Each structure stands twice: as structure tokens, then as C-alpha cells.
KEKOL-331735 format. One record per residue (C-alpha): x, y, z. Coordinates in steps of 0.05 Angstrom, whole numbers, m for minus. Layout:
KEKOL-331735
{xx=X	yy=Y	zz=Z};
...
end
This chain:
KEKOL-331735
{xx=519	yy=m86	zz=m119};
{xx=497	yy=m140	zz=m167};
{xx=424	yy=m151	zz=m186};
{xx=425	yy=m218	zz=m148};
{xx=450	yy=m186	zz=m82};
{xx=398	yy=m130	zz=m89};
{xx=344	yy=m182	zz=m101};
{xx=364	yy=m223	zz=m40};
{xx=362	yy=m160	zz=2};
{xx=295	yy=m134	zz=m23};
{xx=261	yy=m202	zz=m25};
{xx=289	yy=m218	zz=44};
{xx=264	yy=m152	zz=74};
{xx=195	yy=m156	zz=43};
{xx=187	yy=m230	zz=62};
{xx=208	yy=m217	zz=134};
{xx=156	yy=m162	zz=135};
{xx=101	yy=m209	zz=111};
{xx=120	yy=m264	zz=160};
{xx=126	yy=m215	zz=217};
{xx=57	yy=m189	zz=202};
{xx=30	yy=m260	zz=199};
{xx=58	yy=m276	zz=267};
{xx=33	yy=m211	zz=297};
{xx=m39	yy=m221	zz=270};
{xx=m46	yy=m295	zz=274};
{xx=m119	yy=m321	zz=278};
{xx=m145	yy=m350	zz=342};
{xx=m219	yy=m363	zz=321};
{xx=m253	yy=m387	zz=258};
{xx=m283	yy=m318	zz=248};
{xx=m213	yy=m287	zz=249};
{xx=m189	yy=m343	zz=203};
{xx=m244	yy=m333	zz=151};
{xx=m261	yy=m259	zz=154};
{xx=m208	yy=m227	zz=199};
{xx=m259	yy=m217	zz=254};
{xx=m299	yy=m170	zz=212};
{xx=m262	yy=m108	zz=238};
{xx=m217	yy=m83	zz=182};
{xx=m220	yy=m9	zz=163};
{xx=m247	yy=9	zz=93};
{xx=m179	yy=39	zz=71};
{xx=m139	yy=m22	zz=95};
{xx=m190	yy=m68	zz=62};
{xx=m185	yy=m28	zz=m3};
{xx=m111	yy=m37	zz=m5};
{xx=m116	yy=m111	zz=12};
{xx=m171	yy=m121	zz=m40};
{xx=m128	yy=m88	zz=m93};
{xx=m69	yy=m133	zz=m75};
{xx=m114	yy=m194	zz=m74};
{xx=m144	yy=m175	zz=m140};
{xx=m78	yy=m157	zz=m176};
{xx=m46	yy=m223	zz=m184};
{xx=16	yy=m246	zz=m221};
{xx=m30	yy=m242	zz=m283};
{xx=m39	yy=m166	zz=m274};
{xx=32	yy=m151	zz=m251};
{xx=74	yy=m198	zz=m294};
{xx=30	yy=m223	zz=m351};
{xx=m20	yy=m169	zz=m372};
{xx=29	yy=m119	zz=m398};
{xx=66	yy=m177	zz=m430};
{xx=4	yy=m197	zz=m469};
{xx=m11	yy=m126	zz=m490};
{xx=61	yy=m115	zz=m512};
{xx=56	yy=m175	zz=m560};
{xx=m16	yy=m170	zz=m581};
{xx=m24	yy=m95	zz=m578};
{xx=m96	yy=m75	zz=m587};
{xx=m120	yy=m147	zz=m581};
{xx=m90	yy=m151	zz=m511};
{xx=m132	yy=m92	zz=m486};
{xx=m190	yy=m140	zz=m474};
{xx=m156	yy=m159	zz=m409};
{xx=m154	yy=m87	zz=m386};
{xx=m226	yy=m74	zz=m402};
{xx=m251	yy=m139	zz=m375};
{xx=m215	yy=m139	zz=m309};
{xx=m228	yy=m67	zz=m290};
{xx=m300	yy=m68	zz=m314};
{xx=m310	yy=m133	zz=m275};
{xx=m287	yy=m101	zz=m212};
{xx=m337	yy=m44	zz=m220};
{xx=m393	yy=m94	zz=m233};
{xx=m373	yy=m134	zz=m170};
{xx=m368	yy=m71	zz=m127};
{xx=m435	yy=m40	zz=m147};
{xx=m480	yy=m100	zz=m166};
{xx=m461	yy=m155	zz=m118};
{xx=m416	yy=m140	zz=m58};
{xx=m463	yy=m98	zz=m15};
{xx=m520	yy=m147	zz=m24};
{xx=m478	yy=m208	zz=m8};
{xx=m450	yy=m170	zz=52};
{xx=m521	yy=m158	zz=76};
{xx=m541	yy=m231	zz=66};
{xx=m484	yy=m246	zz=116};
{xx=m452	yy=m307	zz=84};
{xx=m378	yy=m302	zz=75};
{xx=m365	yy=m357	zz=25};
{xx=m399	yy=m364	zz=m43};
{xx=m420	yy=m437	zz=m31};
{xx=m450	yy=m415	zz=36};
{xx=m492	yy=m361	zz=1};
{xx=m513	yy=m410	zz=m53};
{xx=m528	yy=m467	zz=m3};
{xx=m572	yy=m421	zz=40};
{xx=m605	yy=m380	zz=m15};
{xx=m624	yy=m443	zz=m53};
{xx=m640	yy=m482	zz=11};
{xx=m603	yy=m544	zz=m12};
{xx=m539	yy=m582	zz=4};
{xx=m536	yy=m606	zz=m68};
{xx=m530	yy=m533	zz=m91};
{xx=m477	yy=m522	zz=m38};
{xx=m436	yy=m582	zz=m61};
{xx=m440	yy=m560	zz=m134};
{xx=m416	yy=m491	zz=m111};
{xx=m359	yy=m521	zz=m70};
{xx=m337	yy=m562	zz=m132};
{xx=m338	yy=m498	zz=m176};
{xx=m302	yy=m457	zz=m122};
{xx=m247	yy=m509	zz=m118};
{xx=m241	yy=m514	zz=m193};
{xx=m237	yy=m439	zz=m203};
{xx=m187	yy=m430	zz=m146};
{xx=m141	yy=m485	zz=m167};
{xx=m140	yy=m460	zz=m239};
{xx=m124	yy=m391	zz=m214};
{xx=m72	yy=m409	zz=m162};
{xx=m33	yy=m452	zz=m212};
{xx=m21	yy=m388	zz=m253};
{xx=3	yy=m351	zz=m190};
{xx=53	yy=m408	zz=m171};
{xx=79	yy=m408	zz=m242};
{xx=90	yy=m333	zz=m236};
{xx=129	yy=m344	zz=m171};
{xx=171	yy=m397	zz=m205};
{xx=189	yy=m350	zz=m263};
{xx=211	yy=m293	zz=m215};
{xx=252	yy=m338	zz=m171};
{xx=285	yy=m375	zz=m229};
{xx=311	yy=m312	zz=m261};
{xx=329	yy=m267	zz=m202};
{xx=352	yy=m317	zz=m150};
{xx=381	yy=m360	zz=m206};
{xx=349	yy=m426	zz=m182};
{xx=309	yy=m471	zz=m228};
{xx=234	yy=m459	zz=m235};
{xx=217	yy=m521	zz=m192};
{xx=259	yy=m496	zz=m134};
{xx=227	yy=m427	zz=m143};
{xx=156	yy=m455	zz=m138};
{xx=174	yy=m496	zz=m75};
{xx=203	yy=m434	zz=m40};
{xx=138	yy=m397	zz=m58};
{xx=95	yy=m453	zz=m31};
{xx=131	yy=m454	zz=35};
{xx=124	yy=m378	zz=46};
{xx=51	yy=m375	zz=26};
{xx=34	yy=m435	zz=69};
{xx=67	yy=m404	zz=128};
{xx=27	yy=m339	zz=130};
{xx=m39	yy=m365	zz=100};
{xx=m42	yy=m424	zz=149};
{xx=m19	yy=m386	zz=210};
{xx=m54	yy=m320	zz=200};
{xx=m116	yy=m339	zz=161};
{xx=m155	yy=m279	zz=134};
{xx=m131	yy=m234	zz=190};
{xx=m58	yy=m248	zz=173};
{xx=m70	yy=m246	zz=99};
{xx=m107	yy=m178	zz=102};
{xx=m49	yy=m142	zz=135};
{xx=5	yy=m176	zz=94};
{xx=m35	yy=m157	zz=31};
{xx=m34	yy=m83	zz=53};
{xx=42	yy=m88	zz=55};
{xx=43	yy=m127	zz=m10};
{xx=2	yy=m74	zz=m46};
{xx=51	yy=m20	zz=m26};
{xx=110	yy=m63	zz=m50};
{xx=78	yy=m83	zz=m116};
{xx=53	yy=m14	zz=m137};
{xx=120	yy=18	zz=m118};
{xx=156	yy=m36	zz=m159};
{xx=109	yy=m26	zz=m219};
{xx=111	yy=49	zz=m221};
{xx=184	yy=65	zz=m208};
{xx=212	yy=32	zz=m271};
{xx=153	yy=58	zz=m312};
{xx=169	yy=130	zz=m291};
{xx=243	yy=121	zz=m304};
{xx=231	yy=92	zz=m374};
{xx=179	yy=144	zz=m391};
{xx=229	yy=200	zz=m375};
{xx=282	yy=163	zz=m415};
{xx=240	yy=153	zz=m478};
{xx=193	yy=213	zz=m479};
{xx=214	yy=263	zz=m426};
{xx=147	yy=256	zz=m389};
{xx=150	yy=230	zz=m318};
{xx=78	yy=206	zz=m319};
{xx=78	yy=141	zz=m360};
{xx=3	yy=148	zz=m379};
{xx=22	yy=213	zz=m415};
{xx=89	yy=188	zz=m439};
{xx=63	yy=131	zz=m482};
{xx=17	yy=178	zz=m521};
{xx=69	yy=230	zz=m535};
{xx=127	yy=239	zz=m584};
{xx=201	yy=223	zz=m575};
{xx=258	yy=273	zz=m586};
{xx=251	yy=264	zz=m662};
{xx=178	yy=284	zz=m660};
{xx=153	yy=214	zz=m676};
{xx=95	yy=189	zz=m633};
{xx=114	yy=128	zz=m594};
{xx=55	yy=86	zz=m618};
{xx=69	yy=105	zz=m691};
{xx=142	yy=85	zz=m681};
{xx=121	yy=17	zz=m653};
{xx=70	yy=7	zz=m710};
{xx=127	yy=21	zz=m759};
{xx=173	yy=m28	zz=m725};
{xx=118	yy=m81	zz=m724};
{xx=104	yy=m71	zz=m800};
{xx=178	yy=m75	zz=m817};
{xx=184	yy=m141	zz=m783};
{xx=119	yy=m169	zz=m812};
{xx=80	yy=m168	zz=m747};
{xx=7	yy=m145	zz=m750};
{xx=m3	yy=m71	zz=m734};
{xx=2	yy=m56	zz=m659};
{xx=m55	yy=m8	zz=m655};
{xx=m108	yy=m46	zz=m696};
{xx=m130	yy=m114	zz=m674};
{xx=m139	yy=m180	zz=m710};
{xx=m192	yy=m211	zz=m664};
{xx=m265	yy=m209	zz=m688};
{xx=m310	yy=m159	zz=m653};
{xx=m352	yy=m217	zz=m627};
{xx=m292	yy=m250	zz=m595};
{xx=m268	yy=m184	zz=m564};
{xx=m337	yy=m175	zz=m535};
{xx=m341	yy=m247	zz=m508};
{xx=m273	yy=m245	zz=m476};
{xx=m286	yy=m178	zz=m443};
{xx=m355	yy=m202	zz=m419};
{xx=m325	yy=m268	zz=m392};
{xx=m271	yy=m231	zz=m354};
{xx=m321	yy=m180	zz=m327};
{xx=m372	yy=m229	zz=m302};
{xx=m318	yy=m277	zz=m281};
{xx=m289	yy=m224	zz=m235};
{xx=m357	yy=m213	zz=m205};
{xx=m361	yy=m287	zz=m189};
{xx=m290	yy=m296	zz=m160};
{xx=m295	yy=m325	zz=m90};
{xx=m230	yy=m296	zz=m62};
{xx=m249	yy=m225	zz=m81};
{xx=m321	yy=m230	zz=m56};
{xx=m299	yy=m254	zz=13};
{xx=m260	yy=m190	zz=22};
{xx=m324	yy=m151	zz=31};
{xx=m339	yy=m190	zz=95};
{xx=m277	yy=m166	zz=132};
{xx=m306	yy=m97	zz=145};
{xx=m355	yy=m78	zz=200};
{xx=m416	yy=m56	zz=160};
{xx=m448	yy=m52	zz=90};
{xx=m429	yy=21	zz=81};
{xx=m356	yy=3	zz=94};
{xx=m361	yy=m52	zz=40};
{xx=m380	yy=2	zz=m10};
{xx=m325	yy=50	zz=13};
{xx=m271	yy=m4	zz=10};
{xx=m295	yy=m20	zz=m61};
{xx=m284	yy=52	zz=m80};
{xx=m214	yy=54	zz=m49};
{xx=m195	yy=m12	zz=m83};
{xx=m219	yy=15	zz=m151};
{xx=m172	yy=75	zz=m143};
{xx=m113	yy=32	zz=m123};
{xx=m126	yy=m17	zz=m181};
{xx=m132	yy=40	zz=m230};
{xx=m60	yy=63	zz=m216};
{xx=m32	yy=m3	zz=m242};
{xx=m83	yy=m14	zz=m297};
{xx=m73	yy=54	zz=m330};
{xx=2	yy=44	zz=m328};
{xx=4	yy=m25	zz=m359};
{xx=m9	yy=m4	zz=m431};
{xx=49	yy=46	zz=m426};
{xx=96	yy=m9	zz=m399};
{xx=75	yy=m53	zz=m457};
{xx=94	yy=m2	zz=m508};
{xx=160	yy=17	zz=m475};
{xx=183	yy=m55	zz=m465};
{xx=161	yy=m77	zz=m535};
{xx=197	yy=m19	zz=m569};
{xx=261	yy=m29	zz=m527};
{xx=261	yy=m105	zz=m539};
{xx=254	yy=m98	zz=m616};
{xx=308	yy=m44	zz=m618};
{xx=355	yy=m82	zz=m573};
{xx=352	yy=m151	zz=m606};
{xx=333	yy=m146	zz=m680};
{xx=391	yy=m151	zz=m729};
{xx=441	yy=m149	zz=m673};
{xx=499	yy=m196	zz=m664};
{xx=487	yy=m249	zz=m613};
{xx=557	yy=m239	zz=m584};
{xx=540	yy=m166	zz=m570};
{xx=476	yy=m182	zz=m532};
{xx=474	yy=m149	zz=m462};
{xx=480	yy=m189	zz=m398};
{xx=404	yy=m192	zz=m385};
{xx=393	yy=m231	zz=m451};
{xx=442	yy=m286	zz=m430};
{xx=412	yy=m289	zz=m359};
{xx=341	yy=m298	zz=m386};
{xx=367	yy=m351	zz=m436};
{xx=388	yy=m394	zz=m377};
{xx=315	yy=m396	zz=m352};
{xx=292	yy=m420	zz=m420};
{xx=242	yy=m364	zz=m426};
{xx=280	yy=m331	zz=m484};
{xx=311	yy=m377	zz=m537};
{xx=356	yy=m361	zz=m597};
{xx=359	yy=m412	zz=m652};
{xx=410	yy=m389	zz=m704};
{xx=377	yy=m418	zz=m767};
{xx=423	yy=m387	zz=m819};
{xx=487	yy=m393	zz=m776};
{xx=504	yy=m319	zz=m784};
{xx=505	yy=m304	zz=m708};
{xx=457	yy=m245	zz=m721};
{xx=388	yy=m248	zz=m687};
{xx=330	yy=m246	zz=m737};
{xx=266	yy=m228	zz=m698};
{xx=210	yy=m228	zz=m749};
{xx=137	yy=m251	zz=m756};
{xx=154	yy=m303	zz=m809};
{xx=160	yy=m369	zz=m771};
{xx=207	yy=m399	zz=m821};
{xx=258	yy=m342	zz=m814};
{xx=245	yy=m322	zz=m740};
{xx=304	yy=m341	zz=m694};
{xx=280	yy=m314	zz=m627};
{xx=225	yy=m340	zz=m581};
{xx=206	yy=m295	zz=m524};
{xx=159	yy=m317	zz=m468};
{xx=109	yy=m261	zz=m458};
{xx=112	yy=m268	zz=m383};
{xx=182	yy=m239	zz=m379};
{xx=166	yy=m171	zz=m409};
{xx=151	yy=m133	zz=m346};
{xx=207	yy=m167	zz=m307};
{xx=259	yy=m158	zz=m361};
{xx=235	yy=m87	zz=m379};
{xx=281	yy=m48	zz=m329};
{xx=340	yy=m91	zz=m351};
{xx=327	yy=m79	zz=m425};
{xx=323	yy=m4	zz=m412};
{xx=389	yy=m7	zz=m372};
{xx=359	yy=18	zz=m306};
{xx=398	yy=13	zz=m240};
{xx=404	yy=m55	zz=m208};
{xx=362	yy=m37	zz=m147};
{xx=302	yy=m20	zz=m192};
{xx=308	yy=m88	zz=m228};
{xx=309	yy=m124	zz=m160};
{xx=250	yy=m82	zz=m137};
{xx=209	yy=m108	zz=m197};
{xx=226	yy=m179	zz=m176};
{xx=201	yy=m165	zz=m104};
{xx=138	yy=m133	zz=m133};
{xx=124	yy=m193	zz=m178};
{xx=129	yy=m239	zz=m117};
{xx=85	yy=m194	zz=m76};
{xx=31	yy=m196	zz=m131};
{xx=33	yy=m272	zz=m140};
{xx=36	yy=m289	zz=m65};
{xx=m18	yy=m240	zz=m43};
{xx=m68	yy=m273	zz=m92};
{xx=m44	yy=m344	zz=m80};
{xx=m56	yy=m332	zz=m4};
{xx=m127	yy=m307	zz=m17};
{xx=m142	yy=m366	zz=m61};
{xx=m115	yy=m416	zz=m11};
{xx=m162	yy=m387	zz=40};
{xx=m221	yy=m397	zz=m6};
{xx=m200	yy=m470	zz=m17};
{xx=m191	yy=m484	zz=57};
{xx=m256	yy=m449	zz=76};
{xx=m294	yy=m487	zz=22};
{xx=m268	yy=m552	zz=49};
{xx=m272	yy=m538	zz=124};
{xx=m333	yy=m493	zz=129};
{xx=m377	yy=m512	zz=70};
{xx=m362	yy=m585	zz=64};
{xx=m343	yy=m610	zz=134};
{xx=m381	yy=m562	zz=180};
{xx=m443	yy=m551	zz=138};
{xx=m451	yy=m619	zz=107};
{xx=m409	yy=m676	zz=137};
{xx=m402	yy=m661	zz=211};
{xx=m444	yy=m602	zz=235};
{xx=m423	yy=m616	zz=309};
{xx=m349	yy=m604	zz=295};
{xx=m317	yy=m560	zz=347};
{xx=m287	yy=m491	zz=328};
{xx=m217	yy=m518	zz=342};
{xx=m232	yy=m579	zz=298};
{xx=m256	yy=m534	zz=241};
{xx=m193	yy=m491	zz=245};
{xx=m148	yy=m554	zz=241};
{xx=m189	yy=m578	zz=181};
{xx=m182	yy=m510	zz=147};
{xx=m106	yy=m510	zz=157};
{xx=m99	yy=m582	zz=133};
{xx=m139	yy=m566	zz=71};
{xx=m92	yy=m506	zz=57};
{xx=m32	yy=m553	zz=62};
{xx=m60	yy=m601	zz=11};
{xx=m82	yy=m543	zz=m35};
{xx=m12	yy=m513	zz=m35};
{xx=18	yy=m580	zz=m56};
{xx=m32	yy=m588	zz=m114};
{xx=m21	yy=m515	zz=m135};
{xx=54	yy=m526	zz=m133};
{xx=49	yy=m586	zz=m179};
{xx=11	yy=m543	zz=m231};
{xx=60	yy=m486	zz=m221};
{xx=117	yy=m534	zz=m241};
{xx=78	yy=m566	zz=m298};
{xx=36	yy=m506	zz=m323};
{xx=m17	yy=m512	zz=m377};
{xx=0	yy=m444	zz=m410};
{xx=28	yy=m375	zz=m395};
{xx=3	yy=m342	zz=m332};
{xx=m51	yy=m295	zz=m359};
{xx=m82	yy=m349	zz=m404};
{xx=m88	yy=m397	zz=m345};
{xx=m119	yy=m342	zz=m303};
{xx=m167	yy=m321	zz=m360};
{xx=m193	yy=m393	zz=m361};
{xx=m207	yy=m388	zz=m285};
{xx=m249	yy=m326	zz=m299};
{xx=m287	yy=m364	zz=m354};
{xx=m302	yy=m420	zz=m304};
{xx=m326	yy=m369	zz=m251};
{xx=m369	yy=m334	zz=m303};
{xx=m401	yy=m400	zz=m327};
{xx=m416	yy=m426	zz=m256};
{xx=m424	yy=m373	zz=m203};
{xx=m446	yy=m308	zz=m234};
{xx=m516	yy=m328	zz=m255};
{xx=m530	yy=m364	zz=m189};
{xx=m508	yy=m302	zz=m149};
{xx=m544	yy=m249	zz=m192};
{xx=m609	yy=m288	zz=m197};
{xx=m604	yy=m306	zz=m123};
{xx=m603	yy=m232	zz=m105};
{xx=m649	yy=m201	zz=m158};
{xx=m701	yy=m255	zz=m176};
{xx=m740	yy=m285	zz=m118};
{xx=m774	yy=m340	zz=m161};
{xx=m709	yy=m375	zz=m178};
{xx=m709	yy=m442	zz=m143};
{xx=m659	yy=m496	zz=m123};
{xx=m674	yy=m540	zz=m185};
{xx=m660	yy=m481	zz=m231};
{xx=m597	yy=m458	zz=m197};
{xx=m568	yy=m529	zz=m193};
{xx=m582	yy=m548	zz=m265};
{xx=m557	yy=m479	zz=m290};
{xx=m492	yy=m485	zz=m253};
{xx=m479	yy=m557	zz=m276};
{xx=m495	yy=m541	zz=m349};
{xx=m451	yy=m477	zz=m347};
{xx=m390	yy=m508	zz=m316};
{xx=m394	yy=m572	zz=m359};
{xx=m401	yy=m532	zz=m423};
{xx=m341	yy=m488	zz=m404};
{xx=m299	yy=m549	zz=m384};
{xx=m316	yy=m585	zz=m449};
{xx=m297	yy=m524	zz=m492};
{xx=m235	yy=m510	zz=m453};
{xx=m207	yy=m581	zz=m453};
{xx=m225	yy=m590	zz=m527};
{xx=m193	yy=m527	zz=m554};
{xx=m138	yy=m515	zz=m502};
{xx=m115	yy=m585	zz=m487};
{xx=m138	yy=m622	zz=m550};
{xx=m185	yy=m672	zz=m516};
{xx=m250	yy=m697	zz=m548};
{xx=m220	yy=m706	zz=m617};
{xx=m181	yy=m639	zz=m608};
{xx=m200	yy=m577	zz=m644};
{xx=m160	yy=m519	zz=m676};
{xx=m175	yy=m445	zz=m681};
{xx=m213	yy=m459	zz=m746};
{xx=m264	yy=m503	zz=m709};
{xx=m281	yy=m451	zz=m654};
{xx=m356	yy=m443	zz=m647};
{xx=m376	yy=m376	zz=m679};
{xx=m302	yy=m357	zz=m678};
{xx=m302	yy=m350	zz=m601};
{xx=m237	yy=m367	zz=m566};
{xx=m235	yy=m412	zz=m503};
{xx=m219	yy=m349	zz=m462};
{xx=m284	yy=m316	zz=m487};
{xx=m328	yy=m378	zz=m483};
{xx=m344	yy=m366	zz=m410};
{xx=m396	yy=m314	zz=m433};
{xx=m432	yy=m366	zz=m477};
{xx=m433	yy=m417	zz=m421};
{xx=m459	yy=m363	zz=m373};
{xx=m516	yy=m346	zz=m420};
{xx=m533	yy=m421	zz=m423};
{xx=m531	yy=m423	zz=m346};
{xx=m580	yy=m363	zz=m342};
{xx=m628	yy=m394	zz=m393};
{xx=m629	yy=m463	zz=m361};
{xx=m637	yy=m434	zz=m291};
{xx=m697	yy=m392	zz=m310};
{xx=m732	yy=m444	zz=m353};
{xx=m723	yy=m500	zz=m302};
{xx=m749	yy=m453	zz=m245};
{xx=m812	yy=m438	zz=m287};
{xx=m831	yy=m512	zz=m291};
{xx=m814	yy=m530	zz=m218};
{xx=m844	yy=m507	zz=m152};
{xx=m830	yy=m436	zz=m126};
{xx=m779	yy=m427	zz=m69};
{xx=m808	yy=m427	zz=2};
{xx=m841	yy=m364	zz=27};
{xx=m785	yy=m348	zz=76};
{xx=m731	yy=m352	zz=23};
{xx=m771	yy=m304	zz=m21};
{xx=m776	yy=m256	zz=38};
{xx=m701	yy=m258	zz=51};
{xx=m689	yy=m241	zz=m23};
{xx=m737	yy=m182	zz=m17};
{xx=m702	yy=m157	zz=45};
{xx=m631	yy=m161	zz=18};
{xx=m646	yy=m106	zz=m32};
{xx=m676	yy=m56	zz=19};
{xx=m620	yy=m8	zz=42};
{xx=m602	yy=m13	zz=117};
{xx=m646	yy=33	zz=158};
{xx=m701	yy=37	zz=106};
{xx=m740	yy=m21	zz=136};
{xx=m790	yy=23	zz=172};
{xx=m820	yy=51	zz=109};
{xx=m839	yy=m19	zz=86};
{xx=m874	yy=m46	zz=147};
{xx=m945	yy=m41	zz=119};
end
């Protein structure tokens, strides 16, 4: 059977499964819509968190970045996994104990202020829209290649599916579809990796394979370094980024993770605080499976790509090359008219442009794996993008319906009215996300990295200080969040989109890239919050007592009643 038929079958089966689950577990109350009724088991929640967390950026784009940037791309691995640990240990249990299931709700109540709540709603919407645009773009890429429709049609199909199960099922529907999506995406990621690892190194564990030698006794990484040097690319295993930039990007991704609204909300879907910790542990294990395999896939796909295309006749290119050409994500420009592909670092001579986002998806085709494996990867990529998109839509709809309408505009709204508002907000959000998916501002992981920078600059200090520092007050938190988010937006729009008398790489402040600037904006947020709090009145006594109580483990209350 052809790849296209296999793709239709696998995508059809997996999508029917997701939609069936959404109908089976549709939400009847706002509690079910926002936090799945709070009755999910730690194991199921761990699987759902892992699926929510591993978006199209993890599945499609991360290995693609590492395969092009080598050592420099590893910041994404360190930042995203480290961030998850930070979130699980430092924030999740305390937020769960505070009992607020959206970040703006926590910030509004902890800082006893609707102004703080509205700043947090604005930041949550900004982060979620930036993030969801990356997911929609990923959906478009997968559909355009494997179902052979144009990217716009692909994005629209994705919008309809996500809308269906996010709007119908709410968090309850999303949680159980995400369990299914995790199983699909991890299977789809691992099967080709195991196949190619056996093919190239004889090891069936990819993590061991990419650190071992091929049949000629040459280590795979040395071979790739050699190929890179021959073509004039910088060495694969040594980076070109400055240490400061590597540190800043890693830190921004880490603290950005810990401030991501759609991941934090997952810890409210379990029954008790202990379950929140357990599900964090399960999720870490499930995430590690994909994250430790990604560097291996990067090396396999990069080596295979270079050996397949460089110095080969265009007429002899395999079918996958022509298929990807039709999507516009691989382009061959025959500069010297000799019909031979020159793939080199020198921009004057280079004749091949490859979009990084296709590396994972094209990897099984480049390696000549069976058609069903290639189709499986397409289904996995869609599962990754759709699971995260659904989680983000829920954050957007709860920010609008719960935090804006219920808590600020119309406190008397009925539960039914709030559910209708949440669903309407999700519809509008999908349309906006779809627009950005069709007109994307960069490749998937770069867009997503900027969302992390925005989360780091705005939420992280407000949440950490809110839990661990009882003297922080509303004036401090509000001014910190505003300064942090504005700084990040200014830097991002100046150096990414060329606004404000545009800037190039040479003009970066201290040599820090826009992806890493979130850590600087976060530091500014911390400093402003603490200084402003010092010169303004302390928070009310009852708020300080709540902060003291959050940090006492459950059941330890008796010892402190003196």
C-alpha cells in the first residue's frame, strides 16, 4: 500500500479514537470542563501531562534543530527537561494546595487584586496564542506532505478536529484523548528510531546506537563531524553559541516551562496533593523516553540526509525528495546548471534549502523504512501537535470565561452561561491560532521558544514570589509582570520581526539571542517586584497567613498550632 493510503488509515483510526473518547467523556459541568472533575488517576494524568507537554516542537522540531545545529541545539533538550523538573518539584504541589486551577486565578487571589488578575489574563493569552500558532503550523506541515493537501487546508482540518474535542469534552475529554495521543506519539517516535538504529549501528536501543561505531568501526558522531567539515559546516559536536547565550536560553526555557499555564493546570485534575507529585514523576519518565531519543534521531537523520543528497544527480533523487519539494519545505536551486545537488555551507554555492521541521517526518523515508512506519510518524506528529493545541485552547477559554467574565465582569453568571462563554472563547481562539498557523512567524520550535520566553518574563517570578515570599504585594507583582512582559515583547519584536529600527545579530544586548532574553526579562521582573514591594504597604495579614500555610505539608498542621 502507498504511504498516502497508510496515512489515511492510521490518521483516520487515531482521529476516530480521539473523537470517540471526547464524546464518551464530554463535560457536563464547569469543574469537568476546567479540571476534569478532579478525579484523574496519577498514571493517566502522567500520560496526559507528557502528551500535553510534548508538543509539535518536541516531536517535529526539536530533533530537527539539533540535527542542523548539533551541540548548539542541545539547549532545547536541557531547558525543556530541566524546566519540567523545576515545575514538578518547586511549584506544582504548592499551587495545587492553594486550590486555584488557572494561573490568573492564583495571581488574582494571591495578590488580592483584579488588576493583577487582568495582567495575568493578558500574559496567559499572549503565551498561549504564541504557543498554539506553532502547533497549528506543525499540523499544517504534516497534512500538507502526507495527505498531499496545501498547508492552509491542513491547518483548517486540524482546527476543526481540535475544536471538536476541546469544545465538547473540555479538560475531561482532553485528558483521556491525551492519554491515547501519548501512546500514539511515543510509538510513532520510537519505532523508526529503533529501525534506523539497527540499520546504521546494529544496536536496537537508539540511545546506545548514536554513541557507537558503524560496521567500519567509525563512531557515528565522528563520521557526522567529518561530513560537516567536508561541506564547510561548523563541527557538529562543538557549539558556536557563547556560553552566556547557552545559559540564558536554557534558563529561559526552564523557567518558562515552570510558568506555562497549560501544564500547571494538569496538576489540578488529580484528587489530592500527593497524586500531583506522583503524576509529575510518571510524566517525567514518559517525557524522558522521547527526550533521550531525540539526539539519536537528529544524528541518524542528518547523516542520512547528507549522504543521500550531496553530490547526487537531481534526476536520481528518491521519491520522498520530490514529494517534499511539492510542499516547498525542501527547495533545489541549480545554480551552476549541472543537475547535481551541491549541499554546502557556503551560501554562494549551496543549492539546497531544507526546512528543519521536516527532519523527523522525512527521516523514515530517507532511511527507506516501510510505508506503514512513515505513515505512523505522520499520525504521531499530529497527535503531538493536537494534544498541546487542545490544552492551550482550554487555557485560553478558561482565561476568558472564568478569569475575565466570571471573576471580573459578571460574577453572577450561571454555570451554564460560563460553559457557553468558555466554548465560544475556544472557537475564537482556534480561528486566531489557525491564522497564525497559515502565516507563521518562524519555524515551529523558534515560535514555541518565544512563548517560553514570554512565560518566563511574566509568570514565573509572580508565582515563585507568591508562594515563597509572604511580603510580596500587589504593587510589586503587577509592576514586575508589566516590566517583564514589555521588555520581552520589545526585544522579541525588535530582533525577530525588525520593528523599532530593526536590529541584527550584531546588535543583540550582551550577545543574548531573543530566545534567551526571557531570562534577562525575568530577572528584571524579580528585581522590580521586590524593590516596589519594599516601598509600598505589606500585603494584608490574611494573605500572609495563606502563604505561610501553603508551604506546610498536608497533615502537618497540628504541630504548628502554638
